[in-house]
Rosetta silent file (secondary structure, phi, psi, omega in degrees, C-alpha in Angstrom):
SEQUENCE: XXXXXXXXXXXXXXXXXXXXXXXXXXXXXXXXXXXXXXXXXXXXXXXXXXXXXXXXXXXXXXXXXXXXXXXXXXXXXXXXXXXXXXXXXXXXXXXXXXXXXXXXXXXXXXXXXXXXXXXXXXXXXXXXXXXXXXXXXXXXXXXXXXXXXXXXXXXXXXXXXXXXXXXXXXXXXXX
SCORE:     score description
SCORE:     0.000 S_00000001
   1 L     0.000  125.925 -177.695   61.892  -60.539  -30.064 S_00000001
   2 L   -68.493  151.769  178.801   59.328  -58.874  -27.737 S_00000001
   3 L   -75.843  126.002 -179.067   55.866  -57.956  -29.024 S_00000001
   4 L  -125.829  146.165  174.255   55.649  -54.194  -29.685 S_00000001
   5 L  -110.024   97.417 -171.257   52.816  -51.898  -30.580 S_00000001
   6 L   -62.990  -26.285 -175.819   54.607  -49.173  -32.577 S_00000001
   7 L   -85.368   -1.325 -179.503   51.715  -46.721  -32.558 S_00000001
   8 L  -110.070  147.618  175.968   51.531  -46.669  -28.700 S_00000001
   9 L   -74.715  168.664  177.900   53.911  -44.896  -26.313 S_00000001
  10 H   -59.393  -42.833 -179.759   55.773  -46.922  -23.667 S_00000001
  11 H   -60.413  -42.926  179.069   53.299  -45.686  -20.987 S_00000001
  12 H   -66.413  -38.421  179.113   50.326  -46.844  -23.137 S_00000001
  13 H   -64.040  -40.258  176.574   51.966  -50.218  -23.758 S_00000001
  14 H   -64.337  -40.171  177.790   52.386  -50.716  -19.996 S_00000001
  15 H   -65.225  -38.670  176.957   48.733  -49.829  -19.416 S_00000001
  16 H   -65.815  -43.143 -179.897   47.626  -52.338  -22.065 S_00000001
  17 H   -64.469  -41.833  179.943   49.847  -55.051  -20.558 S_00000001
  18 H   -65.654  -41.874  177.638   48.516  -54.310  -17.020 S_00000001
  19 H   -62.334  -39.342  178.899   44.916  -54.451  -18.282 S_00000001
  20 H   -65.800  -38.686  175.997   45.595  -57.777  -19.964 S_00000001
  21 H   -63.660  -41.977  177.886   47.037  -59.178  -16.711 S_00000001
  22 H   -63.270  -42.698  179.094   43.964  -58.054  -14.726 S_00000001
  23 H   -60.855  -46.484  179.602   41.699  -59.606  -17.354 S_00000001
  24 H   -64.063  -40.783  179.009   43.583  -62.928  -17.250 S_00000001
  25 H   -61.420  -45.062  179.443   43.519  -62.928  -13.437 S_00000001
  26 H   -60.747  -44.519  179.279   39.761  -62.305  -13.420 S_00000001
  27 H   -64.291  -41.637  178.535   39.103  -65.105  -15.911 S_00000001
  28 H   -61.016  -44.900  178.347   41.313  -67.472  -13.885 S_00000001
  29 H   -63.526  -41.202  178.630   39.396  -66.700  -10.678 S_00000001
  30 H   -65.386  -38.528 -178.011   36.040  -67.149  -12.397 S_00000001
  31 H   -75.109  -22.391 -179.101   37.122  -70.474  -13.904 S_00000001
  32 H   -86.430   -9.694  176.503   38.477  -71.760  -10.560 S_00000001
  33 L    87.378    9.144  177.837   35.114  -71.254   -8.825 S_00000001
  34 L   -71.683  132.997 -176.951   36.348  -68.733   -6.233 S_00000001
  35 L  -111.729  150.742  174.857   33.389  -66.614   -5.110 S_00000001
  36 L   -65.345  156.735 -177.033   33.415  -63.135   -3.564 S_00000001
  37 L   -58.042  -34.590 -176.358   32.987  -62.962    0.213 S_00000001
  38 L   -80.726    1.281 -177.140   29.515  -61.471   -0.020 S_00000001
  39 L  -119.700   85.667 -174.237   28.291  -64.330   -2.219 S_00000001
  40 L   -69.602  155.893  176.233   28.021  -67.499   -0.087 S_00000001
  41 L   -65.280  154.876 -178.981   27.868  -70.956   -1.731 S_00000001
  42 L   -67.071  -29.472  179.240   24.397  -72.447   -2.229 S_00000001
  43 L  -114.472  150.716 -177.833   25.255  -75.427   -0.027 S_00000001
  44 L  -100.432  143.880  172.958   26.903  -75.408    3.367 S_00000001
  45 L   -75.385  153.949  176.765   29.862  -77.500    4.483 S_00000001
  46 H   -54.272  -34.847 -179.122   29.303  -79.506    7.657 S_00000001
  47 H   -70.688  -14.975 -179.043   31.701  -77.175    9.460 S_00000001
  48 H   -91.775   -6.683  179.853   29.482  -74.191    8.504 S_00000001
  49 L   -81.574  122.898 -176.065   26.359  -75.525   10.174 S_00000001
  50 L   -72.911  149.993  174.788   25.917  -73.813   13.557 S_00000001
  51 L   -78.691  -36.244  178.822   25.513  -75.750   16.738 S_00000001
  52 E  -138.099  142.745  175.532   23.244  -73.091   18.232 S_00000001
  53 E  -110.390  161.399 -178.178   21.253  -70.233   16.689 S_00000001
  54 E  -141.654  156.223  175.343   20.146  -67.128   18.435 S_00000001
  55 E  -129.827  162.701  179.698   17.607  -64.392   18.121 S_00000001
  56 E  -127.340  137.541  175.009   17.383  -60.907   19.543 S_00000001
  57 E  -110.158  141.219  176.409   14.304  -59.131   20.832 S_00000001
  58 E   -70.231  137.921  179.229   14.096  -55.395   21.044 S_00000001
  59 L   -93.786  162.400  175.551   14.018  -54.195   24.636 S_00000001
  60 L   -53.451  138.171  179.199   11.954  -51.188   25.818 S_00000001
  61 L    94.759   -1.509  173.386   13.565  -48.014   24.603 S_00000001
  62 L    94.218   -9.355  179.568   14.692  -49.452   21.252 S_00000001
  63 L   -88.997  155.193 -175.933   17.922  -51.232   22.133 S_00000001
  64 E   -95.721  139.532  177.767   18.368  -54.925   21.403 S_00000001
  65 E  -117.623  125.951 -177.353   18.994  -57.472   24.149 S_00000001
  66 E   -67.160  141.089  173.445   20.470  -60.859   23.166 S_00000001
  67 E  -136.487  117.440 -174.128   18.386  -63.952   23.859 S_00000001
  68 E   -78.914  134.826  177.626   19.923  -67.307   23.122 S_00000001
  69 E   -84.287  171.947 -178.263   17.705  -69.869   21.400 S_00000001
  70 E   -62.749  150.269  179.007   17.764  -73.532   22.363 S_00000001
  71 E   -69.455  133.926  178.171   20.890  -75.533   21.480 S_00000001
  72 L  -120.035  120.743  179.771   20.482  -77.509   18.258 S_00000001
  73 L   -92.631  144.681  176.897   22.800  -80.452   17.592 S_00000001
  74 L   -53.918  139.487  177.495   23.465  -81.650   14.037 S_00000001
  75 L    88.149   -2.405  177.254   21.061  -84.335   13.007 S_00000001
  76 L  -110.032  165.929  178.803   18.288  -83.130   15.384 S_00000001
  77 L   -95.390  127.452  179.753   15.191  -81.129   14.727 S_00000001
  78 L   -64.557  153.284  176.966   15.242  -77.580   16.150 S_00000001
  79 L   -68.565  154.025  178.748   12.525  -76.679   18.663 S_00000001
  80 L   -55.870  139.556 -178.741    9.632  -74.640   17.348 S_00000001
  81 L    91.887  -20.514  177.954   10.551  -70.972   17.055 S_00000001
  82 L   -78.235  136.548 -177.645   14.315  -71.598   16.643 S_00000001
  83 L   -98.443  120.886  176.253   15.665  -70.215   13.414 S_00000001
  84 L   -71.681  163.554  179.545   18.117  -72.503   11.577 S_00000001
  85 H   -62.910  -41.701  178.833   21.172  -71.051    9.901 S_00000001
  86 H   -61.030  -42.135  178.360   19.764  -71.903    6.456 S_00000001
  87 H   -65.741  -39.494  178.799   16.499  -70.154    7.281 S_00000001
  88 H   -63.186  -42.599  178.528   18.397  -67.139    8.671 S_00000001
  89 H   -63.329  -42.795  179.576   20.442  -66.907    5.449 S_00000001
  90 H   -62.027  -41.518 -175.819   17.287  -67.133    3.344 S_00000001
  91 H   -81.513  -39.303 -172.209   15.541  -64.446    5.343 S_00000001
  92 H  -118.606   10.502 -173.457   18.381  -62.037    6.160 S_00000001
  93 H   -54.306  -33.553  178.773   21.063  -62.892    3.564 S_00000001
  94 H   -78.204  -13.708 -178.021   20.968  -59.424    2.015 S_00000001
  95 H  -121.566   55.961 -176.062   21.334  -57.858    5.478 S_00000001
  96 E  -120.715  138.545  168.759   24.210  -59.924    6.860 S_00000001
  97 E  -119.265  119.155 -179.853   27.538  -58.993    8.395 S_00000001
  98 E   -96.013  139.330  173.847   29.944  -61.889    8.594 S_00000001
  99 E  -110.341  125.841  179.906   32.848  -61.976   11.067 S_00000001
 100 L   -94.162 -173.933 -176.012   35.825  -64.157   10.121 S_00000001
 101 L   -62.597  -20.672  178.582   38.478  -65.706   12.350 S_00000001
 102 L   -98.056    9.592 -179.550   40.445  -62.425   12.424 S_00000001
 103 L    66.395   23.908  174.423   37.256  -60.472   13.353 S_00000001
 104 L   -83.835  135.798 -177.130   37.193  -58.773    9.965 S_00000001
 105 E   -96.209  141.397  178.482   33.650  -57.808    8.974 S_00000001
 106 E  -133.743  114.814   -2.398   32.208  -58.372    5.531 S_00000001
 107 L   -79.729  156.613 -179.530   30.786  -55.974    4.404 S_00000001
 108 L   -79.074  -15.257  178.839   32.464  -53.301    6.566 S_00000001
 109 E  -136.508  141.771  178.669   29.719  -50.742    5.784 S_00000001
 110 E  -150.796  146.727  173.991   25.957  -51.119    5.475 S_00000001
 111 E  -121.977  128.179 -178.799   22.971  -48.761    5.329 S_00000001
 112 E  -132.389  159.132  172.429   19.532  -49.851    6.573 S_00000001
 113 E   -82.953  149.008  179.379   16.181  -48.334    7.263 S_00000001
 114 L   -55.983  139.563 -178.030   15.187  -48.090   10.927 S_00000001
 115 L    91.801   -9.993  179.004   13.478  -51.294   12.056 S_00000001
 116 L   -71.661  136.143  175.266   15.449  -53.490    9.621 S_00000001
 117 E   -95.455  137.614  178.299   16.780  -56.708   11.157 S_00000001
 118 E  -117.972  161.721  176.672   20.287  -57.809   10.263 S_00000001
 119 E  -103.162  114.149  174.154   22.134  -61.126   10.631 S_00000001
 120 E   -94.999  113.395 -162.473   25.352  -60.886   12.669 S_00000001
 121 E  -121.451  111.303  176.382   27.148  -64.048   11.565 S_00000001
 122 E   -86.851  108.810  178.970   30.292  -65.545   13.188 S_00000001
 123 L   -96.347   15.219 -178.685   31.927  -67.709   10.485 S_00000001
 124 L   -95.600  152.275  177.010   34.932  -68.486   12.674 S_00000001
 125 L   -77.993    6.272  179.546   35.642  -71.818   14.408 S_00000001
 126 L  -127.256  154.934  178.762   36.157  -69.891   17.674 S_00000001
 127 L   -65.918  152.886  177.586   33.777  -67.816   19.806 S_00000001
 128 E  -132.430  148.926  171.879   33.647  -64.061   19.239 S_00000001
 129 E  -112.818  115.977  179.927   32.417  -61.148   21.362 S_00000001
 130 E  -109.655  140.876  179.310   30.812  -58.474   19.223 S_00000001
 131 E  -124.369  121.143 -179.795   29.747  -55.125   20.585 S_00000001
 132 E  -119.516  108.355 -177.215   27.261  -53.033   18.618 S_00000001
 133 L    52.876   41.361  175.053   26.671  -49.526   20.020 S_00000001
 134 L    90.612  -12.649  176.848   27.485  -50.766   23.515 S_00000001
 135 E   -89.531  126.065 -174.960   25.344  -53.911   23.425 S_00000001
 136 E   -93.233  133.648  177.451   27.485  -57.056   23.829 S_00000001
 137 E  -123.357  118.594  175.186   26.719  -60.219   21.812 S_00000001
 138 E   -89.893  117.067 -178.509   28.549  -63.423   22.686 S_00000001
 139 E  -109.625  116.425  176.178   28.764  -65.520   19.511 S_00000001
 140 L   -68.663  172.291  177.233   29.775  -69.163   19.801 S_00000001
 141 L   -57.448  130.994  179.762   31.737  -70.699   16.881 S_00000001
 142 L    56.215   30.867  179.274   29.541  -70.523   13.745 S_00000001
 143 L   -96.651  171.043  177.814   26.791  -68.843   15.783 S_00000001
 144 E  -151.526  163.855  175.437   24.641  -65.938   14.722 S_00000001
 145 E  -135.524  146.113  170.965   22.251  -63.257   16.047 S_00000001
 146 E  -102.287  125.558 -174.478   19.386  -61.446   14.462 S_00000001
 147 E  -126.420  126.050  177.693   19.511  -57.779   15.511 S_00000001
 148 E   -86.829  124.209 -174.038   16.792  -55.189   14.880 S_00000001
 149 L   -92.738  119.065  176.324   18.442  -51.897   14.044 S_00000001
 150 L  -142.548  163.510  177.051   16.867  -48.795   15.652 S_00000001
 151 L  -154.578  150.812  179.498   18.107  -45.513   17.062 S_00000001
 152 L   -65.465  -41.199  177.465   16.593  -42.645   19.057 S_00000001
 153 L  -122.254  141.296 -177.379   17.793  -40.075   16.519 S_00000001
 154 L  -122.469  148.287   -5.510   18.189  -40.657   12.794 S_00000001
 155 L   -72.848  158.870 -179.644   20.350  -40.931   10.878 S_00000001
 156 E  -139.010  140.208  174.749   22.640  -42.826   13.215 S_00000001
 157 E  -107.034  113.246  176.685   25.834  -44.800   12.563 S_00000001
 158 E   -85.527  134.894 -178.803   26.108  -47.905   14.759 S_00000001
 159 E  -103.850  131.360  179.630   29.704  -49.047   15.313 S_00000001
 160 E  -105.136  126.808  173.351   30.557  -52.766   15.506 S_00000001
 161 E  -111.731  148.738  178.844   33.566  -53.940   17.546 S_00000001
 162 E  -134.387  118.033 -177.660   34.780  -57.557   17.516 S_00000001
 163 L    50.152 -126.682 -176.401   36.914  -58.980   20.358 S_00000001
 164 L   -82.480   -9.852 -175.214   39.863  -56.551   20.741 S_00000001
 165 E   -82.153  138.634  178.522   39.353  -54.874   17.330 S_00000001
 166 E  -104.730  149.223  172.941   37.439  -51.567   17.229 S_00000001
 167 E    53.765   51.913  178.540   35.276  -50.210   14.426 S_00000001
 168 E   -81.858  -17.473  175.978   35.274  -53.336   12.229 S_00000001
 169 E  -155.672  154.858  177.924   31.958  -52.312   10.650 S_00000001
 170 E  -128.089  128.884  178.796   29.640  -49.340   10.446 S_00000001
 171 E  -116.640  111.901  178.581   25.858  -49.646   10.042 S_00000001
 172 E   -87.019  125.382 -179.325   24.096  -46.428    9.080 S_00000001
 173 E  -106.025  125.485 -178.576   20.459  -46.412   10.215 S_00000001
 174 E  -123.896  169.335  177.300   18.144  -44.090    8.274 S_00000001
 175 L   -67.794    0.000    0.000   14.442  -43.235    8.213 S_00000001
């Protein structure tokens, strides 16, 4: 015999059952250790350690020009001035856009103050070409770039493209 709540209508009973299923699914996910995309694990897997890191310097006129840092092999010490992936996460973790193997951006929208630097992070095992407001960034597998966000007129929405996909993320730059 099915469980019935006589004082509730059929529609209300369906809503209660749906809410219970959502609650059970949420508890199951929490207990299994699955984390949201925007919340990276505290430790990195060997496959997540980048082979090369990169930085970006602002060029005259406010646009960013990519500059590749020295190649760093696992088990070696980076040259002075090179930013490791762990250091980049610590410094820019709240201002990071990750690109996965399908070029999906996480988060797809972000708002920053002018002059804020963001971490453009390729978490895919393959190279990606990202274009931000017309500036092209070649990202090796598990590579990253630090990009200083500026615009001539504010507010401005910078559009991020990844490989063949257009408008995978929007970064609103404000005063």
